[in-house]
N, C-alpha and C positions, 0 to 999 in steps of 0.2 A: 497536454500529454503528461503522463507521469512515468516514473521509473520504479514503481512498486515491485513489479516482477523482477527487475534486475537486482534490486536491493535484497529482495527475498533470497534470490539465488546466491548473492555474494555472502549473505549472513548464514546460509545453510538452513533457512527456515522454510517450511512447507506452507502452502496456502491454508491448509487445514489448521495448522498451529496458529496462524494469524486470525483465522476465522474464530477459533475458540477464544483467544485472548481479547478480540475486538468485540465479541458478542453480537456479530452480524451474521446474516445468512451467507451460506457458501456462494450463492448466486451473486450476491452483491460484491463480495470480496473478489470473486473470480472476474466479474465485470470490471472492477477497479484495476486489478492486476493486468488485465488484457487490454486496457484502455477503451473498452466499449462504453463505459460510463466513468465519470470522474467523481471522486469523493468530495463531499463538502469540506470546508476548511476545518471544522471541528473533527471530522473523521480523519482527515489528512494529518492533523496534529497528533491524534491518538495513535495512528499507524506509525508515525515518526517516533513517538515515545516508545512504542512496543519494539520497534526495530533498532532503537538506540541511535537514531540519526537526527539531524536537523530537518525540519519540514522542507526547507529549500532543496535538500539533497534528493527529495522524492519528485522534484519537478524537472521537466526537460525544457530547455530553451528552444523555442521553435524557429530560431534563426537559421 
């Protein structure tokens, strides 16, 4: 599970902005943000860079 949607909201960034900066389709970014699909590590690191957070901050602990 990831926290992409939560971090987007905290940063005041819309999914469309992330989609444009990431260069991925809106369906992929939406699926990632809603936890319907998980991004690969490379994409996760790129999202973290765009959002200005550490990649670990985008991950939820499933405990």
